[in-house]
N, C-alpha and C positions, 0 to 999 in steps of 0.2 A: 075126045078120047082121053082117058086118064093116063098118067105116066105109069112106069114100071121100073123095077130093078133088073139088072142082068148080073148074074153071078158067074164069074169066069175064072179059069185056072190059067196062070201065066206060063210061059215057056220054062221057067225055072221051078215050077211046081207049087208056087205060092198062089194065093187067091186074092181077087179084088172084085169090087162091085162098081157098077156105074148106075146112076139114076138117069133115066131117060124121060123126057117130056112126051106128051101125047103125040107130038109130031116126029118122034124118034131122035130128037137132038139130045146129045149128052149134056146134062146140066150139072152133074156132080160126079167126081171120081174119087174113089177111096184110095188109101195107102194099100200096100201089099200086106197080107196077112199069111201067117204060116199054116194055118188050118182053115178048112171051110167053116167050121163052127164059129171061129173068131170073126170071119167075114160076115156071117149071118148075124152075129151080135152087133157088128158095125151097122148093118142095115137096120136092125132094131133101134139102134141109138139115133140114126137119121130120122126114123119114123117118129120118135119121141121129140127130138130137138128141133127138127126143121120148121115147125110152125112158130117158133119163138124168136122174135126179132133180135133179142140180146145175144143169141147164139152165133150171129154172123159177124165176122171180122172183115171189114173192107180194107183192101190192101192195094198197093201199086207194085208191079213187077219192076225189075231194074230197067226195063225198056220203057217204063212210064205207063204201061197199059194196066187198067184196073182189073182186079179179080177179087174173089172172096174165098174165105175158109168158113166152114161150118164147124163149130166146136161143141163139145159135150159140156155138161155142167161142171166137169173137172178141168175144163179148159183145154182138153186134148182135141186136136184136129181130127175130125171124123172124115171129112172130104173137102176137096177143093174144086174150084171152078176152072174153066178155061180163062184165058185172058180176053178181055173185051175191048172193043174200039172206043168206048166212052163210059163214063160213070153212069149215065142213064141206062145204057145197055147192061152194065153190071147189075144195076138195081133191078132191072126187069128179070135178070137171071135169078136173083135172090127171090123175087116174088114167085118165080116159077118153081123153085125148090120148096118154098113154103106151101105151094098148092100141091105139088106132086109128091113130096117127101113122105107124107102119111100113107101112101098107097101100100096095100098088102100084096100086090102082084109081083111075084119074083120069078123070073125066067132063069132056070138053072142051066147054064151052058158049060158046066164043068165036064 
């Protein structure tokens, strides 16, 4: 099963999206946006940028756990991952975003 986006409204009235893999695991989470249309533009940016290896920034959290950011061409962070138990697990997460990111399926939960 292919992945999908879930568009949500937070408690403070802002919007965010998450990218889910086919197994329903969250693989990328966006920042908060002030409008729904801005969040939808963020989804479009993930759809465009997720297949490109050079858009991924591999990082280590203060705890030492690996994670990644997906960046747009202008170097702004579009979304970030969870923290992983290993670099290999993080790299699998990146591959999952590359595979699922271009999906056009959006579940509007606003």
